[in-house]
Structures are given as structure tokens and as C-alpha cells.
mmJSON file of the N, C-alpha and C atoms, coordinates in Angstrom:
{"data_MODEL":{"atom_site":{
"group_PDB":["ATOM","ATOM","ATOM","ATOM","ATOM","ATOM","ATOM","ATOM","ATOM","ATOM","ATOM","ATOM","ATOM","ATOM","ATOM","ATOM","ATOM","ATOM","ATOM","ATOM","ATOM","ATOM","ATOM","ATOM","ATOM","ATOM","ATOM","ATOM","ATOM","ATOM","ATOM","ATOM","ATOM","ATOM","ATOM","ATOM","ATOM","ATOM","ATOM","ATOM","ATOM","ATOM","ATOM","ATOM","ATOM","ATOM","ATOM","ATOM","ATOM","ATOM","ATOM","ATOM","ATOM","ATOM","ATOM","ATOM","ATOM","ATOM","ATOM","ATOM","ATOM","ATOM","ATOM","ATOM","ATOM","ATOM","ATOM","ATOM","ATOM","ATOM","ATOM","ATOM","ATOM","ATOM","ATOM","ATOM","ATOM","ATOM","ATOM","ATOM","ATOM","ATOM","ATOM","ATOM","ATOM","ATOM","ATOM","ATOM","ATOM","ATOM","ATOM","ATOM","ATOM","ATOM","ATOM","ATOM","ATOM","ATOM","ATOM","ATOM","ATOM","ATOM","ATOM","ATOM","ATOM","ATOM","ATOM","ATOM","ATOM","ATOM","ATOM","ATOM","ATOM","ATOM","ATOM","ATOM","ATOM","ATOM","ATOM","ATOM","ATOM","ATOM","ATOM","ATOM","ATOM","ATOM","ATOM","ATOM","ATOM","ATOM","ATOM","ATOM","ATOM","ATOM","ATOM","ATOM","ATOM","ATOM","ATOM","ATOM","ATOM","ATOM","ATOM","ATOM","ATOM","ATOM","ATOM","ATOM","ATOM","ATOM","ATOM","ATOM","ATOM","ATOM","ATOM","ATOM","ATOM","ATOM","ATOM","ATOM","ATOM","ATOM","ATOM","ATOM","ATOM","ATOM","ATOM","ATOM","ATOM","ATOM","ATOM","ATOM","ATOM","ATOM","ATOM","ATOM","ATOM","ATOM","ATOM","ATOM","ATOM","ATOM","ATOM","ATOM","ATOM","ATOM","ATOM","ATOM","ATOM","ATOM","ATOM","ATOM","ATOM","ATOM","ATOM","ATOM","ATOM","ATOM","ATOM","ATOM","ATOM","ATOM","ATOM","ATOM","ATOM","ATOM","ATOM","ATOM","ATOM","ATOM"],
"id":[1,2,3,4,5,6,7,8,9,10,11,12,13,14,15,16,17,18,19,20,21,22,23,24,25,26,27,28,29,30,31,32,33,34,35,36,37,38,39,40,41,42,43,44,45,46,47,48,49,50,51,52,53,54,55,56,57,58,59,60,61,62,63,64,65,66,67,68,69,70,71,72,73,74,75,76,77,78,79,80,81,82,83,84,85,86,87,88,89,90,91,92,93,94,95,96,97,98,99,100,101,102,103,104,105,106,107,108,109,110,111,112,113,114,115,116,117,118,119,120,121,122,123,124,125,126,127,128,129,130,131,132,133,134,135,136,137,138,139,140,141,142,143,144,145,146,147,148,149,150,151,152,153,154,155,156,157,158,159,160,161,162,163,164,165,166,167,168,169,170,171,172,173,174,175,176,177,178,179,180,181,182,183,184,185,186,187,188,189,190,191,192,193,194,195,196,197,198,199,200,201,202,203,204,205,206,207,208,209,210],
"type_symbol":["N","C","C","N","C","C","N","C","C","N","C","C","N","C","C","N","C","C","N","C","C","N","C","C","N","C","C","N","C","C","N","C","C","N","C","C","N","C","C","N","C","C","N","C","C","N","C","C","N","C","C","N","C","C","N","C","C","N","C","C","N","C","C","N","C","C","N","C","C","N","C","C","N","C","C","N","C","C","N","C","C","N","C","C","N","C","C","N","C","C","N","C","C","N","C","C","N","C","C","N","C","C","N","C","C","N","C","C","N","C","C","N","C","C","N","C","C","N","C","C","N","C","C","N","C","C","N","C","C","N","C","C","N","C","C","N","C","C","N","C","C","N","C","C","N","C","C","N","C","C","N","C","C","N","C","C","N","C","C","N","C","C","N","C","C","N","C","C","N","C","C","N","C","C","N","C","C","N","C","C","N","C","C","N","C","C","N","C","C","N","C","C","N","C","C","N","C","C","N","C","C","N","C","C","N","C","C","N","C","C"],
"label_atom_id":["N","CA","C","N","CA","C","N","CA","C","N","CA","C","N","CA","C","N","CA","C","N","CA","C","N","CA","C","N","CA","C","N","CA","C","N","CA","C","N","CA","C","N","CA","C","N","CA","C","N","CA","C","N","CA","C","N","CA","C","N","CA","C","N","CA","C","N","CA","C","N","CA","C","N","CA","C","N","CA","C","N","CA","C","N","CA","C","N","CA","C","N","CA","C","N","CA","C","N","CA","C","N","CA","C","N","CA","C","N","CA","C","N","CA","C","N","CA","C","N","CA","C","N","CA","C","N","CA","C","N","CA","C","N","CA","C","N","CA","C","N","CA","C","N","CA","C","N","CA","C","N","CA","C","N","CA","C","N","CA","C","N","CA","C","N","CA","C","N","CA","C","N","CA","C","N","CA","C","N","CA","C","N","CA","C","N","CA","C","N","CA","C","N","CA","C","N","CA","C","N","CA","C","N","CA","C","N","CA","C","N","CA","C","N","CA","C","N","CA","C","N","CA","C","N","CA","C","N","CA","C","N","CA","C","N","CA","C","N","CA","C","N","CA","C"],
"label_alt_id":[null,null,null,null,null,null,null,null,null,null,null,null,null,null,null,null,null,null,null,null,null,null,null,null,null,null,null,null,null,null,null,null,null,null,null,null,null,null,null,null,null,null,null,null,null,null,null,null,null,null,null,null,null,null,null,null,null,null,null,null,null,null,null,null,null,null,null,null,null,null,null,null,null,null,null,null,null,null,null,null,null,null,null,null,null,null,null,null,null,null,null,null,null,null,null,null,null,null,null,null,null,null,null,null,null,null,null,null,null,null,null,null,null,null,null,null,null,null,null,null,null,null,null,null,null,null,null,null,null,null,null,null,null,null,null,null,null,null,null,null,null,null,null,null,null,null,null,null,null,null,null,null,null,null,null,null,null,null,null,null,null,null,null,null,null,null,null,null,null,null,null,null,null,null,null,null,null,null,null,null,null,null,null,null,null,null,null,null,null,null,null,null,null,null,null,null,null,null,null,null,null,null,null,null,null,null,null,null,null,null],
"label_comp_id":["UNK","UNK","UNK","UNK","UNK","UNK","UNK","UNK","UNK","UNK","UNK","UNK","UNK","UNK","UNK","UNK","UNK","UNK","UNK","UNK","UNK","UNK","UNK","UNK","UNK","UNK","UNK","UNK","UNK","UNK","UNK","UNK","UNK","UNK","UNK","UNK","UNK","UNK","UNK","UNK","UNK","UNK","UNK","UNK","UNK","UNK","UNK","UNK","UNK","UNK","UNK","UNK","UNK","UNK","UNK","UNK","UNK","UNK","UNK","UNK","UNK","UNK","UNK","UNK","UNK","UNK","UNK","UNK","UNK","UNK","UNK","UNK","UNK","UNK","UNK","UNK","UNK","UNK","UNK","UNK","UNK","UNK","UNK","UNK","UNK","UNK","UNK","UNK","UNK","UNK","UNK","UNK","UNK","UNK","UNK","UNK","UNK","UNK","UNK","UNK","UNK","UNK","UNK","UNK","UNK","UNK","UNK","UNK","UNK","UNK","UNK","UNK","UNK","UNK","UNK","UNK","UNK","UNK","UNK","UNK","UNK","UNK","UNK","UNK","UNK","UNK","UNK","UNK","UNK","UNK","UNK","UNK","UNK","UNK","UNK","UNK","UNK","UNK","UNK","UNK","UNK","UNK","UNK","UNK","UNK","UNK","UNK","UNK","UNK","UNK","UNK","UNK","UNK","UNK","UNK","UNK","UNK","UNK","UNK","UNK","UNK","UNK","UNK","UNK","UNK","UNK","UNK","UNK","UNK","UNK","UNK","UNK","UNK","UNK","UNK","UNK","UNK","UNK","UNK","UNK","UNK","UNK","UNK","UNK","UNK","UNK","UNK","UNK","UNK","UNK","UNK","UNK","UNK","UNK","UNK","UNK","UNK","UNK","UNK","UNK","UNK","UNK","UNK","UNK","UNK","UNK","UNK","UNK","UNK","UNK"],
"label_asym_id":["A","A","A","A","A","A","A","A","A","A","A","A","A","A","A","A","A","A","A","A","A","A","A","A","A","A","A","A","A","A","A","A","A","A","A","A","A","A","A","A","A","A","A","A","A","A","A","A","A","A","A","A","A","A","A","A","A","A","A","A","A","A","A","A","A","A","A","A","A","A","A","A","A","A","A","A","A","A","A","A","A","A","A","A","A","A","A","A","A","A","A","A","A","A","A","A","A","A","A","A","A","A","A","A","A","A","A","A","A","A","A","A","A","A","A","A","A","A","A","A","A","A","A","A","A","A","A","A","A","A","A","A","A","A","A","A","A","A","A","A","A","A","A","A","A","A","A","A","A","A","A","A","A","A","A","A","A","A","A","A","A","A","A","A","A","A","A","A","A","A","A","A","A","A","A","A","A","A","A","A","A","A","A","A","A","A","A","A","A","A","A","A","A","A","A","A","A","A","A","A","A","A","A","A","A","A","A","A","A","A"],
"label_entity_id":["1","1","1","1","1","1","1","1","1","1","1","1","1","1","1","1","1","1","1","1","1","1","1","1","1","1","1","1","1","1","1","1","1","1","1","1","1","1","1","1","1","1","1","1","1","1","1","1","1","1","1","1","1","1","1","1","1","1","1","1","1","1","1","1","1","1","1","1","1","1","1","1","1","1","1","1","1","1","1","1","1","1","1","1","1","1","1","1","1","1","1","1","1","1","1","1","1","1","1","1","1","1","1","1","1","1","1","1","1","1","1","1","1","1","1","1","1","1","1","1","1","1","1","1","1","1","1","1","1","1","1","1","1","1","1","1","1","1","1","1","1","1","1","1","1","1","1","1","1","1","1","1","1","1","1","1","1","1","1","1","1","1","1","1","1","1","1","1","1","1","1","1","1","1","1","1","1","1","1","1","1","1","1","1","1","1","1","1","1","1","1","1","1","1","1","1","1","1","1","1","1","1","1","1","1","1","1","1","1","1"],
"label_seq_id":[1,1,1,2,2,2,3,3,3,4,4,4,5,5,5,6,6,6,7,7,7,8,8,8,9,9,9,10,10,10,11,11,11,12,12,12,13,13,13,14,14,14,15,15,15,16,16,16,17,17,17,18,18,18,19,19,19,20,20,20,21,21,21,22,22,22,23,23,23,24,24,24,25,25,25,26,26,26,27,27,27,28,28,28,29,29,29,30,30,30,31,31,31,32,32,32,33,33,33,34,34,34,35,35,35,36,36,36,37,37,37,38,38,38,39,39,39,40,40,40,41,41,41,42,42,42,43,43,43,44,44,44,45,45,45,46,46,46,47,47,47,48,48,48,49,49,49,50,50,50,51,51,51,52,52,52,53,53,53,54,54,54,55,55,55,56,56,56,57,57,57,58,58,58,59,59,59,60,60,60,61,61,61,62,62,62,63,63,63,64,64,64,65,65,65,66,66,66,67,67,67,68,68,68,69,69,69,70,70,70],
"pdbx_PDB_ins_code":[null,null,null,null,null,null,null,null,null,null,null,null,null,null,null,null,null,null,null,null,null,null,null,null,null,null,null,null,null,null,null,null,null,null,null,null,null,null,null,null,null,null,null,null,null,null,null,null,null,null,null,null,null,null,null,null,null,null,null,null,null,null,null,null,null,null,null,null,null,null,null,null,null,null,null,null,null,null,null,null,null,null,null,null,null,null,null,null,null,null,null,null,null,null,null,null,null,null,null,null,null,null,null,null,null,null,null,null,null,null,null,null,null,null,null,null,null,null,null,null,null,null,null,null,null,null,null,null,null,null,null,null,null,null,null,null,null,null,null,null,null,null,null,null,null,null,null,null,null,null,null,null,null,null,null,null,null,null,null,null,null,null,null,null,null,null,null,null,null,null,null,null,null,null,null,null,null,null,null,null,null,null,null,null,null,null,null,null,null,null,null,null,null,null,null,null,null,null,null,null,null,null,null,null,null,null,null,null,null,null],
"Cartn_x":[-5.579,-4.569,-3.224,-2.401,-1.087,-0.044,0.786,1.891,2.868,3.135,3.964,5.381,5.834,7.206,7.324,6.253,6.331,6.665,5.914,6.28,7.633,8.088,9.387,10.561,10.319,11.358,11.966,13.194,13.891,14.256,14.226,14.545,13.382,12.186,11.033,10.875,10.453,10.23,8.918,8.74,7.443,6.341,6.549,5.55,5.184,6.179,5.957,5.089,5.372,4.609,3.181,3.019,1.688,0.831,1.346,0.561,0.189,1.117,0.822,-0.293,-0.22,-1.254,-2.599,-2.642,-3.915,-4.484,-3.651,-4.125,-4.694,-4.029,-4.487,-5.83,-6.042,-7.29,-8.457,-8.183,-9.228,-9.382,-8.465,-8.472,-9.634,-10.199,-11.273,-10.727,-11.511,-11.101,-11.044,-11.8,-11.86,-10.749,-10.552,-9.532,-8.403,-8.381,-7.311,-7.272,-8.294,-8.321,-8.807,-8.392,-8.881,-8.77,-9.657,-9.708,-9.801,-9.14,-9.203,-8.42,-8.853,-8.138,-6.804,-5.918,-4.677,-4.974,-5.953,-6.305,-6.784,-7.61,-8.082,-6.923,-6.026,-4.873,-4.032,-3.787,-2.975,-3.597,-4.91,-5.603,-5.454,-5.71,-5.629,-4.193,-3.231,-1.811,-1.133,-1.801,-1.208,-0.047,-0.158,0.891,0.269,1.059,0.546,0.179,-0.605,-0.978,0.251,1.175,2.391,3.274,3.355,4.085,3.438,2.142,1.41,1.722,1.701,2.023,3.452,4.37,5.768,5.887,5.245,5.318,4.659,3.504,2.84,3.715,4.466,5.359,6.498,6.974,8.033,7.505,6.332,5.741,5.49,5.056,4.847,6.171,7.206,8.524,9.116,8.783,9.249,8.383,7.316,6.434,5.463,5.335,4.446,2.964,2.779,1.45,1.487,0.321,0.198,-0.854,-0.481,-1.432,-2.028,-3.344,-3.95,-4.797,-4.871,-5.643,-7.133,-7.892,-9.379,-9.976],
"Cartn_y":[-1.287,-1.862,-1.648,-2.679,-2.596,-2.24,-1.26,-0.866,-2.048,-2.626,-3.832,-3.626,-2.382,-2.133,-2.445,-2.323,-2.528,-3.947,-4.989,-6.357,-6.788,-6.142,-6.52,-5.832,-4.827,-4.065,-4.891,-5.321,-6.178,-5.433,-4.078,-3.293,-3.244,-3.596,-3.584,-4.935,-4.883,-6.086,-6.724,-7.922,-8.601,-7.797,-7.217,-6.387,-5.198,-4.53,-3.357,-3.757,-4.863,-5.307,-5.724,-6.402,-6.86,-5.673,-4.778,-3.607,-2.743,-2.568,-1.853,-2.554,-3.859,-4.609,-4.489,-4.535,-4.356,-2.996,-1.97,-0.63,-0.532,-1.157,-1.146,-1.854,-2.901,-3.628,-2.731,-1.865,-0.994,0.296,0.572,1.814,1.925,3.128,3.405,3.346,2.846,2.797,4.168,5.112,6.439,7.38,7.453,8.448,7.865,6.543,5.791,6.054,6.666,6.917,5.667,5.518,4.455,4.877,4.252,4.693,3.537,2.426,1.371,1.805,1.33,1.649,0.888,1.346,0.641,-0.785,-0.988,-2.309,-3.203,-2.662,-3.445,-3.84,-2.908,-3.204,-4.255,-4.146,-5.107,-6.475,-6.587,-7.84,-8.476,-7.749,-8.282,-8.587,-7.841,-8.051,-9.103,-9.509,-10.492,-9.985,-8.754,-8.177,-7.321,-6.797,-5.985,-4.602,-3.891,-2.513,-1.627,-1.851,-1.035,-1.273,-2.497,-2.772,-2.088,-2.082,-1.427,0.065,0.723,2.138,2.411,1.541,1.651,1.553,0.562,0.323,1.464,1.953,3.055,4.297,4.568,5.696,5.502,4.284,3.986,4.19,3.615,3.755,5.217,5.96,7.42,8.114,7.781,8.348,8.046,6.852,6.465,7.045,7.7,8.28,7.284,6.091,5.073,5.302,5.99,6.362,7.762,8.386,9.735,9.771,10.118,10.135,11.556,11.628,12.937,12.96,14.118,14.287,14.283,13.819,13.809,15.136],
"Cartn_z":[-10.362,-11.193,-10.524,-10.544,-9.941,-10.976,-10.601,-11.459,-11.479,-12.675,-12.798,-12.306,-12.193,-11.723,-10.234,-9.493,-8.018,-7.662,-8.157,-7.768,-8.342,-9.382,-9.986,-9.301,-8.47,-7.801,-6.67,-6.861,-5.869,-4.619,-4.635,-3.457,-2.475,-2.926,-2.051,-1.33,-0.076,0.706,0.327,0.822,0.607,1.242,2.412,3.073,2.178,1.633,0.759,-0.4,-1.012,-2.193,-1.846,-0.707,-0.325,0.09,0.883,1.308,0.073,-0.844,-2.061,-2.838,-2.938,-3.646,-3.008,-1.673,-0.931,-1.237,-1.191,-1.489,-2.913,-3.866,-5.243,-5.38,-4.592,-4.606,-4.148,-3.22,-2.69,-3.518,-4.409,-5.139,-6.105,-6.201,-7.135,-8.573,-9.482,-10.874,-11.538,-10.976,-11.618,-11.18,-9.889,-9.402,-8.59,-8.468,-7.771,-6.281,-5.698,-4.253,-3.545,-2.296,-1.457,0.034,0.842,2.228,3.233,3.002,4.007,5.273,6.4,7.656,7.692,8.585,8.774,9.208,10.073,10.565,9.409,8.545,7.386,6.472,6.204,5.338,5.992,7.314,8.042,7.988,8.18,8.14,6.757,5.729,4.359,3.947,4.45,4.089,4.953,6.046,6.935,7.763,8.183,9.035,10.125,10.993,12.1,11.622,12.462,12.142,12.135,13.095,13.138,11.909,11.424,10.203,8.999,8.982,7.912,7.89,9.041,9.159,8.655,9.064,8.648,7.126,6.549,5.134,4.335,4.83,4.189,4.112,5.199,5.218,4.187,4.087,3.116,1.679,1.4,0.048,-0.306,0.685,0.422,0.168,0.937,0.74,-0.598,-1.142,-2.469,-3.609,-3.228,-4.225,-4.863,-4.279,-4.842,-4.454,-3.329,-2.883,-2.419,-2.352,-1.805,-0.747,0.463,1.58,1.665,1.802,1.944,3.231,3.819,5.06,4.688,5.615,5.364,5.57],
"occupancy":[1.0,1.0,1.0,1.0,1.0,1.0,1.0,1.0,1.0,1.0,1.0,1.0,1.0,1.0,1.0,1.0,1.0,1.0,1.0,1.0,1.0,1.0,1.0,1.0,1.0,1.0,1.0,1.0,1.0,1.0,1.0,1.0,1.0,1.0,1.0,1.0,1.0,1.0,1.0,1.0,1.0,1.0,1.0,1.0,1.0,1.0,1.0,1.0,1.0,1.0,1.0,1.0,1.0,1.0,1.0,1.0,1.0,1.0,1.0,1.0,1.0,1.0,1.0,1.0,1.0,1.0,1.0,1.0,1.0,1.0,1.0,1.0,1.0,1.0,1.0,1.0,1.0,1.0,1.0,1.0,1.0,1.0,1.0,1.0,1.0,1.0,1.0,1.0,1.0,1.0,1.0,1.0,1.0,1.0,1.0,1.0,1.0,1.0,1.0,1.0,1.0,1.0,1.0,1.0,1.0,1.0,1.0,1.0,1.0,1.0,1.0,1.0,1.0,1.0,1.0,1.0,1.0,1.0,1.0,1.0,1.0,1.0,1.0,1.0,1.0,1.0,1.0,1.0,1.0,1.0,1.0,1.0,1.0,1.0,1.0,1.0,1.0,1.0,1.0,1.0,1.0,1.0,1.0,1.0,1.0,1.0,1.0,1.0,1.0,1.0,1.0,1.0,1.0,1.0,1.0,1.0,1.0,1.0,1.0,1.0,1.0,1.0,1.0,1.0,1.0,1.0,1.0,1.0,1.0,1.0,1.0,1.0,1.0,1.0,1.0,1.0,1.0,1.0,1.0,1.0,1.0,1.0,1.0,1.0,1.0,1.0,1.0,1.0,1.0,1.0,1.0,1.0,1.0,1.0,1.0,1.0,1.0,1.0,1.0,1.0,1.0,1.0,1.0,1.0,1.0,1.0,1.0,1.0,1.0,1.0],
"B_iso_or_equiv":[0.0,0.0,0.0,0.0,0.0,0.0,0.0,0.0,0.0,0.0,0.0,0.0,0.0,0.0,0.0,0.0,0.0,0.0,0.0,0.0,0.0,0.0,0.0,0.0,0.0,0.0,0.0,0.0,0.0,0.0,0.0,0.0,0.0,0.0,0.0,0.0,0.0,0.0,0.0,0.0,0.0,0.0,0.0,0.0,0.0,0.0,0.0,0.0,0.0,0.0,0.0,0.0,0.0,0.0,0.0,0.0,0.0,0.0,0.0,0.0,0.0,0.0,0.0,0.0,0.0,0.0,0.0,0.0,0.0,0.0,0.0,0.0,0.0,0.0,0.0,0.0,0.0,0.0,0.0,0.0,0.0,0.0,0.0,0.0,0.0,0.0,0.0,0.0,0.0,0.0,0.0,0.0,0.0,0.0,0.0,0.0,0.0,0.0,0.0,0.0,0.0,0.0,0.0,0.0,0.0,0.0,0.0,0.0,0.0,0.0,0.0,0.0,0.0,0.0,0.0,0.0,0.0,0.0,0.0,0.0,0.0,0.0,0.0,0.0,0.0,0.0,0.0,0.0,0.0,0.0,0.0,0.0,0.0,0.0,0.0,0.0,0.0,0.0,0.0,0.0,0.0,0.0,0.0,0.0,0.0,0.0,0.0,0.0,0.0,0.0,0.0,0.0,0.0,0.0,0.0,0.0,0.0,0.0,0.0,0.0,0.0,0.0,0.0,0.0,0.0,0.0,0.0,0.0,0.0,0.0,0.0,0.0,0.0,0.0,0.0,0.0,0.0,0.0,0.0,0.0,0.0,0.0,0.0,0.0,0.0,0.0,0.0,0.0,0.0,0.0,0.0,0.0,0.0,0.0,0.0,0.0,0.0,0.0,0.0,0.0,0.0,0.0,0.0,0.0,0.0,0.0,0.0,0.0,0.0,0.0],
"pdbx_formal_charge":[null,null,null,null,null,null,null,null,null,null,null,null,null,null,null,null,null,null,null,null,null,null,null,null,null,null,null,null,null,null,null,null,null,null,null,null,null,null,null,null,null,null,null,null,null,null,null,null,null,null,null,null,null,null,null,null,null,null,null,null,null,null,null,null,null,null,null,null,null,null,null,null,null,null,null,null,null,null,null,null,null,null,null,null,null,null,null,null,null,null,null,null,null,null,null,null,null,null,null,null,null,null,null,null,null,null,null,null,null,null,null,null,null,null,null,null,null,null,null,null,null,null,null,null,null,null,null,null,null,null,null,null,null,null,null,null,null,null,null,null,null,null,null,null,null,null,null,null,null,null,null,null,null,null,null,null,null,null,null,null,null,null,null,null,null,null,null,null,null,null,null,null,null,null,null,null,null,null,null,null,null,null,null,null,null,null,null,null,null,null,null,null,null,null,null,null,null,null,null,null,null,null,null,null,null,null,null,null,null,null],
"auth_seq_id":[1,1,1,2,2,2,3,3,3,4,4,4,5,5,5,6,6,6,7,7,7,8,8,8,9,9,9,10,10,10,11,11,11,12,12,12,13,13,13,14,14,14,15,15,15,16,16,16,17,17,17,18,18,18,19,19,19,20,20,20,21,21,21,22,22,22,23,23,23,24,24,24,25,25,25,26,26,26,27,27,27,28,28,28,29,29,29,30,30,30,31,31,31,32,32,32,33,33,33,34,34,34,35,35,35,36,36,36,37,37,37,38,38,38,39,39,39,40,40,40,41,41,41,42,42,42,43,43,43,44,44,44,45,45,45,46,46,46,47,47,47,48,48,48,49,49,49,50,50,50,51,51,51,52,52,52,53,53,53,54,54,54,55,55,55,56,56,56,57,57,57,58,58,58,59,59,59,60,60,60,61,61,61,62,62,62,63,63,63,64,64,64,65,65,65,66,66,66,67,67,67,68,68,68,69,69,69,70,70,70],
"auth_comp_id":["UNK","UNK","UNK","UNK","UNK","UNK","UNK","UNK","UNK","UNK","UNK","UNK","UNK","UNK","UNK","UNK","UNK","UNK","UNK","UNK","UNK","UNK","UNK","UNK","UNK","UNK","UNK","UNK","UNK","UNK","UNK","UNK","UNK","UNK","UNK","UNK","UNK","UNK","UNK","UNK","UNK","UNK","UNK","UNK","UNK","UNK","UNK","UNK","UNK","UNK","UNK","UNK","UNK","UNK","UNK","UNK","UNK","UNK","UNK","UNK","UNK","UNK","UNK","UNK","UNK","UNK","UNK","UNK","UNK","UNK","UNK","UNK","UNK","UNK","UNK","UNK","UNK","UNK","UNK","UNK","UNK","UNK","UNK","UNK","UNK","UNK","UNK","UNK","UNK","UNK","UNK","UNK","UNK","UNK","UNK","UNK","UNK","UNK","UNK","UNK","UNK","UNK","UNK","UNK","UNK","UNK","UNK","UNK","UNK","UNK","UNK","UNK","UNK","UNK","UNK","UNK","UNK","UNK","UNK","UNK","UNK","UNK","UNK","UNK","UNK","UNK","UNK","UNK","UNK","UNK","UNK","UNK","UNK","UNK","UNK","UNK","UNK","UNK","UNK","UNK","UNK","UNK","UNK","UNK","UNK","UNK","UNK","UNK","UNK","UNK","UNK","UNK","UNK","UNK","UNK","UNK","UNK","UNK","UNK","UNK","UNK","UNK","UNK","UNK","UNK","UNK","UNK","UNK","UNK","UNK","UNK","UNK","UNK","UNK","UNK","UNK","UNK","UNK","UNK","UNK","UNK","UNK","UNK","UNK","UNK","UNK","UNK","UNK","UNK","UNK","UNK","UNK","UNK","UNK","UNK","UNK","UNK","UNK","UNK","UNK","UNK","UNK","UNK","UNK","UNK","UNK","UNK","UNK","UNK","UNK"],
"auth_asym_id":["A","A","A","A","A","A","A","A","A","A","A","A","A","A","A","A","A","A","A","A","A","A","A","A","A","A","A","A","A","A","A","A","A","A","A","A","A","A","A","A","A","A","A","A","A","A","A","A","A","A","A","A","A","A","A","A","A","A","A","A","A","A","A","A","A","A","A","A","A","A","A","A","A","A","A","A","A","A","A","A","A","A","A","A","A","A","A","A","A","A","A","A","A","A","A","A","A","A","A","A","A","A","A","A","A","A","A","A","A","A","A","A","A","A","A","A","A","A","A","A","A","A","A","A","A","A","A","A","A","A","A","A","A","A","A","A","A","A","A","A","A","A","A","A","A","A","A","A","A","A","A","A","A","A","A","A","A","A","A","A","A","A","A","A","A","A","A","A","A","A","A","A","A","A","A","A","A","A","A","A","A","A","A","A","A","A","A","A","A","A","A","A","A","A","A","A","A","A","A","A","A","A","A","A","A","A","A","A","A","A"],
"auth_atom_id":["N","CA","C","N","CA","C","N","CA","C","N","CA","C","N","CA","C","N","CA","C","N","CA","C","N","CA","C","N","CA","C","N","CA","C","N","CA","C","N","CA","C","N","CA","C","N","CA","C","N","CA","C","N","CA","C","N","CA","C","N","CA","C","N","CA","C","N","CA","C","N","CA","C","N","CA","C","N","CA","C","N","CA","C","N","CA","C","N","CA","C","N","CA","C","N","CA","C","N","CA","C","N","CA","C","N","CA","C","N","CA","C","N","CA","C","N","CA","C","N","CA","C","N","CA","C","N","CA","C","N","CA","C","N","CA","C","N","CA","C","N","CA","C","N","CA","C","N","CA","C","N","CA","C","N","CA","C","N","CA","C","N","CA","C","N","CA","C","N","CA","C","N","CA","C","N","CA","C","N","CA","C","N","CA","C","N","CA","C","N","CA","C","N","CA","C","N","CA","C","N","CA","C","N","CA","C","N","CA","C","N","CA","C","N","CA","C","N","CA","C","N","CA","C","N","CA","C","N","CA","C","N","CA","C","N","CA","C","N","CA","C","N","CA","C"],
"pdbx_PDB_model_num":[1,1,1,1,1,1,1,1,1,1,1,1,1,1,1,1,1,1,1,1,1,1,1,1,1,1,1,1,1,1,1,1,1,1,1,1,1,1,1,1,1,1,1,1,1,1,1,1,1,1,1,1,1,1,1,1,1,1,1,1,1,1,1,1,1,1,1,1,1,1,1,1,1,1,1,1,1,1,1,1,1,1,1,1,1,1,1,1,1,1,1,1,1,1,1,1,1,1,1,1,1,1,1,1,1,1,1,1,1,1,1,1,1,1,1,1,1,1,1,1,1,1,1,1,1,1,1,1,1,1,1,1,1,1,1,1,1,1,1,1,1,1,1,1,1,1,1,1,1,1,1,1,1,1,1,1,1,1,1,1,1,1,1,1,1,1,1,1,1,1,1,1,1,1,1,1,1,1,1,1,1,1,1,1,1,1,1,1,1,1,1,1,1,1,1,1,1,1,1,1,1,1,1,1,1,1,1,1,1,1]
}}}
């Protein structure tokens, strides 16, 4: 499920919103975890792997996602 505040946030770029949406699509309904690769996210979001990494860092910095080590 996508937090409705994210697509409405005018401070976020189109890339930010699309990557966030892709992550939400892969998220488990029970614990909200997801594990798609950067390449998979990039493919589904229509951007490069490096852009995906950049956006993920931004989303984490904003507290919209939490990255955990495997």
C-alpha cells in the first residue's frame, strides 16, 4: 500500500515517487519488507541503476524507507 502523502508531496521528484511506488508494489502485506534488486527496481521504474541508488538514499534520508543489511 502506498502512503498517499508521497505522491502528493511536491518536493519529491517523479523518480522519487516512482521508485517508492515500485518498492511498495514489492512490499509484503504483513511486515512491509521487500527485497528487489537495484536492477529490478530500475527496470520497473524506468530509470538507471545509479539513479535508483541515488533515489533510495534520498528516500531513506527522508525517513520514507528503511534499508536493512542482509
